[in-house]
N, CA, C and O atoms as a DFTB+ gen file, in Angstrom:
384 C
 N C O
     1  1     116.929      73.139     131.560
     2  2     116.571      71.903     130.794
     3  2     114.811      72.450     131.125
     4  3     114.615      72.817     129.966
     5  1     113.885      72.658     131.611
     6  2     113.186      73.375     131.570
     7  2     112.770      74.776     130.599
     8  3     111.755      75.112     129.989
     9  1     114.227      75.424     130.832
    10  2     113.826      76.315     130.251
    11  2     113.729      76.730     128.756
    12  3     113.257      77.711     128.181
    13  1     114.724      74.951     128.126
    14  2     115.361      75.212     127.257
    15  2     113.755      74.177     126.203
    16  3     113.359      74.441     125.067
    17  1     113.409      73.453     126.822
    18  2     111.745      72.966     126.275
    19  2     110.837      74.328     126.250
    20  3     110.156      74.560     125.252
    21  1     110.839      75.043     127.139
    22  2     109.816      76.006     126.868
    23  2     110.200      77.418     126.153
    24  3     109.472      78.391     126.355
    25  1     111.412      77.533     125.267
    26  2     112.198      78.254     123.973
    27  2     112.085      77.204     123.117
    28  3     112.686      77.685     122.156
    29  1     111.674      75.873     122.690
    30  2     111.454      75.154     121.683
    31  2     110.519      74.997     121.457
    32  3     110.151      74.580     120.359
    33  1     109.416      75.396     122.856
    34  2     108.241      75.554     122.173
    35  2     108.016      76.558     122.389
    36  3     106.865      76.137     122.503
    37  1     107.947      77.432     122.556
    38  2     107.355      79.002     121.719
    39  2     107.943      78.908     120.591
    40  3     107.130      79.279     119.745
    41  1     109.592      78.410     119.767
    42  2     110.142      78.851     118.407
    43  2     109.258      77.362     117.511
    44  3     109.430      77.178     116.306
    45  1     108.246      76.338     118.472
    46  2     107.510      75.512     117.633
    47  2     106.148      76.606     117.395
    48  3     106.157      77.407     116.460
    49  1     105.509      76.555     117.937
    50  2     104.050      77.540     118.070
    51  2     104.890      78.865     117.235
    52  3     105.640      77.973     116.838
    53  1     105.439      80.090     116.629
    54  2     105.876      80.851     116.104
    55  2     105.880      79.813     114.949
    56  3     104.797      79.395     114.539
    57  1     106.769      79.479     114.533
    58  2     106.652      78.298     113.499
    59  2     105.435      78.212     112.661
    60  3     105.069      78.593     111.549
    61  1     105.071      77.697     113.439
    62  2     103.480      76.638     113.074
    63  2     102.502      78.214     112.465
    64  3     102.205      78.301     111.274
    65  1     102.072      79.448     113.584
    66  2     101.781      80.818     113.415
    67  2     102.106      81.074     112.022
    68  3     101.320      81.019     111.075
    69  1     103.570      81.413     111.986
    70  2     103.995      81.807     110.523
    71  2     104.120      81.076     109.501
    72  3     104.469      81.592     108.439
    73  1     103.905      79.931     109.579
    74  2     103.716      77.904     108.061
    75  2     102.024      78.842     107.916
    76  3     101.776      79.222     106.772
    77  1     101.191      79.103     108.766
    78  2      99.442      79.182     108.539
    79  2      99.202      80.925     107.621
    80  3      98.341      81.346     106.848
    81  1     100.585      81.581     108.287
    82  2     100.220      83.122     107.994
    83  2     100.427      82.731     106.403
    84  3      99.578      82.934     105.534
    85  1     101.775      82.107     106.185
    86  2     102.240      82.431     104.694
    87  2     101.294      81.484     104.290
    88  3     100.261      82.052     103.936
    89  1     101.231      80.198     104.196
    90  2     101.174      78.955     103.906
    91  2      99.733      79.241     103.390
    92  3      99.532      79.114     102.183
    93  1      98.351      79.750     104.503
    94  2      96.956      79.134     104.741
    95  2      96.499      80.215     104.069
    96  3      95.752      80.026     103.109
    97  1      96.889      81.622     104.476
    98  2      96.611      82.453     104.106
    99  2      95.988      83.030     102.226
   100  3      94.863      83.269     101.788
   101  1      97.167      83.054     101.679
   102  2      97.242      82.778     100.692
   103  2      95.896      82.354      99.650
   104  3      95.106      82.927      98.900
   105  1      96.222      80.858     100.174
   106  2      94.589      79.724      99.933
   107  2      93.318      80.856      99.902
   108  3      92.934      81.471      98.908
   109  1      92.853      80.936     101.098
   110  2      92.411      81.620     101.291
   111  2      91.969      83.016     100.924
   112  3      90.876      83.574     101.022
   113  1      93.123      83.407     100.482
   114  2      92.043      84.764      99.405
   115  2      92.136      84.405      98.508
   116  3      90.983      84.782      98.295
   117  1      92.501      83.833      97.314
   118  2      92.374      83.107      96.445
   119  2      90.504      82.840      96.372
   120  3      89.682      83.242      95.549
   121  1      90.367      82.112      97.445
   122  2      89.532      80.850      97.206
   123  2      88.419      81.973      97.317
   124  3      87.321      81.612      96.892
   125  1      88.505      83.486      97.889
   126  2      87.746      84.830      97.840
   127  2      88.039      85.497      96.905
   128  3      87.327      86.480      96.703
   129  1      89.359      85.196      95.834
   130  2      89.171      85.307      94.257
   131  2      88.665      84.958      93.563
   132  3      88.400      85.719      92.632
   133  1      88.266      83.825      93.532
   134  2      87.898      82.510      92.624
   135  2      86.181      82.976      92.622
   136  3      85.402      83.234      91.705
   137  1      86.063      82.945      93.855
   138  2      83.763      83.445      94.248
   139  2      83.451      84.838      93.572
   140  3      82.350      85.385      93.635
   141  1      84.765      85.440      92.795
   142  2      84.007      86.723      92.658
   143  2      84.405      86.666      90.939
   144  3      83.880      87.361      90.069
   145  1      85.323      85.782      90.774
   146  2      85.241      86.158      89.251
   147  2      83.589      86.020      88.375
   148  3      82.471      85.756      88.816
   149  1      83.932      86.239      87.396
   150  2      82.251      86.485      86.699
   151  2      81.542      84.775      86.223
   152  3      82.357      83.856      86.138
   153  1      80.644      84.596      86.055
   154  2      80.361      83.118      85.178
   155  2      79.293      83.734      83.989
   156  3      78.491      84.667      83.972
   157  1      79.497      83.248      83.529
   158  2      78.698      83.257      82.241
   159  2      77.324      82.498      82.034
   160  3      77.109      81.340      82.394
   161  1      76.798      82.993      81.659
   162  2      75.180      83.143      81.470
   163  2      74.931      82.802      80.276
   164  3      75.870      83.200      79.587
   165  1      74.087      82.220      79.586
   166  2      73.523      81.765      78.221
   167  2      71.771      82.036      78.325
   168  3      70.825      81.406      78.796
   169  1      71.951      83.340      77.602
   170  2      70.336      84.011      77.539
   171  2      69.306      83.619      76.286
   172  3      70.165      83.621      75.405
   173  1      68.691      83.453      75.935
   174  2      67.368      83.399      75.098
   175  2      67.506      84.891      74.949
   176  3      68.313      85.380      75.740
   177  1      66.841      85.837      74.026
   178  2      66.709      86.771      73.935
   179  2      64.833      86.446      73.835
   180  3      64.500      85.647      72.960
   181  1      63.590      87.125      74.803
   182  2      63.002      86.899      74.736
   183  2      61.596      88.707      74.256
   184  3      61.780      89.923      74.292
   185  1      60.492      87.907      73.920
   186  2      60.094      89.221      73.610
   187  2      60.285      90.755      75.005
   188  3      60.631      90.685      76.185
   189  1      59.968      91.704      74.340
   190  2      60.289      92.821      75.365
   191  2      61.628      93.224      76.206
   192  3      61.939      94.247      76.816
   193  1      62.413      91.741      75.932
   194  2      62.944      92.099      76.476
   195  2      64.617      93.368      75.157
   196  3      64.705      93.560      73.945
   197  1      65.505      93.832      76.375
   198  2      65.803      95.071      75.723
   199  2      68.066      94.221      76.661
   200  3      68.346      93.626      77.702
   201  1      68.817      94.662      75.604
   202  2      70.040      95.270      75.489
   203  2      69.817      95.583      77.945
   204  3      69.909      94.729      78.827
   205  1      69.571      96.933      78.053
   206  2      69.735      97.452      79.526
   207  2      68.216      96.783      80.290
   208  3      68.373      96.931      81.502
   209  1      67.059      96.224      80.060
   210  2      66.983      95.408      81.078
   211  2      66.986      93.516      81.098
   212  3      66.299      92.653      81.645
   213  1      67.895      93.529      80.387
   214  2      68.733      92.534      80.716
   215  2      70.099      92.712      81.378
   216  3      70.780      91.783      81.811
   217  1      70.422      94.001      81.408
   218  2      71.892      94.445      81.887
   219  2      70.871      94.653      83.595
   220  3      71.455      94.017      84.472
   221  1      70.071      95.094      83.933
   222  2      69.425      95.716      84.960
   223  2      69.508      94.092      85.577
   224  3      70.304      93.683      86.423
   225  1      68.600      93.437      84.987
   226  2      68.292      91.811      85.613
   227  2      69.833      91.352      86.281
   228  3      70.029      91.334      87.496
   229  1      70.987      90.949      85.150
   230  2      71.989      90.172      85.669
   231  2      72.927      91.241      86.548
   232  3      73.778      90.738      87.283
   233  1      72.835      92.351      86.513
   234  2      74.107      93.166      87.460
   235  2      73.601      92.898      89.109
   236  3      72.907      93.580      89.863
   237  1      74.285      91.591      89.275
   238  2      73.616      91.551      91.166
   239  2      74.889      91.801      91.806
   240  3      75.208      91.714      92.991
   241  1      75.806      92.257      90.383
   242  2      77.269      92.124      92.188
   243  2      77.763      93.646      92.383
   244  3      78.870      94.016      92.774
   245  1      76.553      94.505      91.973
   246  2      76.514      96.367      92.289
   247  2      77.920      97.080      92.494
   248  3      78.066      98.138      93.107
   249  1      79.142      96.192      91.765
   250  2      80.584      97.110      91.399
   251  2      80.220      97.714      89.721
   252  3      81.052      98.109      88.904
   253  1      78.851      97.640      89.561
   254  2      78.925      97.828      88.307
   255  2      77.703      98.360      87.766
   256  3      76.672      97.687      87.793
   257  1      77.765     100.254      86.964
   258  2      76.671     100.360      86.888
   259  2      75.232      99.636      85.579
   260  3      75.453      98.858      84.651
   261  1      74.159     100.110      85.891
   262  2      74.006      99.239      84.548
   263  2      74.155      99.469      83.101
   264  3      73.560      98.808      82.250
   265  1      75.144     100.635      82.805
   266  2      75.403     101.685      81.775
   267  2      76.821     100.424      81.303
   268  3      77.082      99.826      80.259
   269  1      77.477     100.462      82.711
   270  2      78.968     100.325      82.232
   271  2      78.749      97.779      82.140
   272  3      79.529      97.041      81.538
   273  1      77.461      97.314      82.974
   274  2      77.259      95.814      82.327
   275  2      76.623      95.754      80.673
   276  3      76.967      94.968      79.790
   277  1      75.378      97.080      80.575
   278  2      74.882      97.354      79.118
   279  2      76.757      97.040      77.974
   280  3      77.090      96.097      77.257
   281  1      77.422      98.214      78.313
   282  2      78.526      97.832      77.711
   283  2      79.489      96.143      77.681
   284  3      79.547      95.636      76.561
   285  1      79.862      95.718      78.305
   286  2      79.994      94.205      79.131
   287  2      79.503      93.532      78.210
   288  3      80.240      92.842      77.506
   289  1      77.846      93.594      77.960
   290  2      77.128      92.343      77.667
   291  2      77.486      92.671      75.606
   292  3      77.948      91.742      74.942
   293  1      77.182      94.021      74.954
   294  2      77.918      93.917      73.943
   295  2      79.379      93.917      73.500
   296  3      79.659      93.754      72.312
   297  1      80.326      94.100      74.446
   298  2      82.255      93.343      74.043
   299  2      81.564      92.401      74.303
   300  3      81.329      92.024      73.155
   301  1      80.674      91.223      75.393
   302  2      80.666      90.287      75.556
   303  2      80.328      89.757      74.446
   304  3      81.320      89.112      74.104
   305  1      79.597      89.645      73.738
   306  2      78.658      89.276      72.794
   307  2      79.426      90.421      71.164
   308  3      78.630      91.325      71.415
   309  1      79.866      90.734      70.467
   310  2      80.239      91.367      69.473
   311  2      79.507      92.156      69.360
   312  3      79.384      92.289      68.143
   313  1      78.924      92.786      69.811
   314  2      77.457      93.211      69.573
   315  2      77.690      94.519      68.559
   316  3      78.461      95.351      69.038
   317  1      77.200      94.814      67.352
   318  2      77.778      96.188      66.821
   319  2      76.406      97.074      66.524
   320  3      76.428      97.847      65.567
   321  1      75.135      96.956      67.395
   322  2      74.059      97.254      67.504
   323  2      73.607      96.875      68.967
   324  3      74.042      96.057      69.778
   325  1      72.687      97.676      68.992
   326  2      71.682      97.406      70.874
   327  2      70.975      96.860      69.994
   328  3      70.388      97.918      70.221
   329  1      70.275      96.167      69.027
   330  2      68.705      95.431      68.850
   331  2      68.949      94.319      69.112
   332  3      69.866      93.682      68.595
   333  1      68.267      93.948      69.855
   334  2      68.342      92.387      69.365
   335  2      67.156      91.302      68.755
   336  3      65.988      91.562      69.046
   337  1      67.310      90.645      68.298
   338  2      66.071      89.835      68.013
   339  2      65.928      88.806      69.125
   340  3      66.654      88.384      70.025
   341  1      64.640      88.568      68.672
   342  2      63.873      87.331      69.789
   343  2      64.385      86.178      69.442
   344  3      64.196      85.811      68.283
   345  1      65.213      85.264      70.424
   346  2      65.481      83.837      69.812
   347  2      67.328      84.092      69.901
   348  3      68.145      83.186      69.736
   349  1      67.634      85.396      70.170
   350  2      69.344      85.663      69.923
   351  2      69.204      85.091      71.460
   352  3      68.372      85.011      72.364
   353  1      71.041      84.625      71.055
   354  2      71.856      84.128      72.158
   355  2      72.684      84.751      72.758
   356  3      73.694      84.811      72.056
   357  1      72.855      85.408      73.964
   358  2      73.285      85.996      74.145
   359  2      74.399      85.189      75.675
   360  3      74.045      84.301      76.450
   361  1      75.743      85.933      75.625
   362  2      76.410      85.347      76.773
   363  2      76.750      86.939      77.906
   364  3      77.425      87.947      77.694
   365  1      75.921      86.501      79.084
   366  2      76.095      87.535      79.743
   367  2      76.904      87.612      81.418
   368  3      76.144      87.360      82.353
   369  1      77.718      87.796      81.616
   370  2      78.693      87.882      82.556
   371  2      77.743      88.239      83.818
   372  3      76.723      88.919      83.708
   373  1      78.182      87.728      84.941
   374  2      77.527      87.614      86.161
   375  2      78.182      87.121      87.197
   376  3      78.799      86.056      87.155
   377  1      78.105      87.753      88.054
   378  2      78.898      86.794      89.458
   379  2      77.898      86.344      90.605
   380  3      77.061      87.083      91.123
   381  1      78.052      85.427      90.819
   382  2      77.032      84.498      92.133
   383  2      77.537      84.736      93.392
   384  3      77.008      84.219      94.377
């Protein structure tokens, strides 16, 4: 009888561990992935700003080169030239 209780207890422990592995681990990964998603920041161009200086300032995820960040800003804002106007509003993708 005690052997059966022991075997059942082991089975419950194993199934509980398996449940956590299968059900909770994906949630943890989704939470980590969500925190790595870009956030969009609205920026009004100030005197002295350039796409390069803005890309340098907001490139805080360290997975992109400044050049790639410049390309991302150009793409996100559908810019056809790199000259900015004071007061121009840009959308800047950034990671928190």
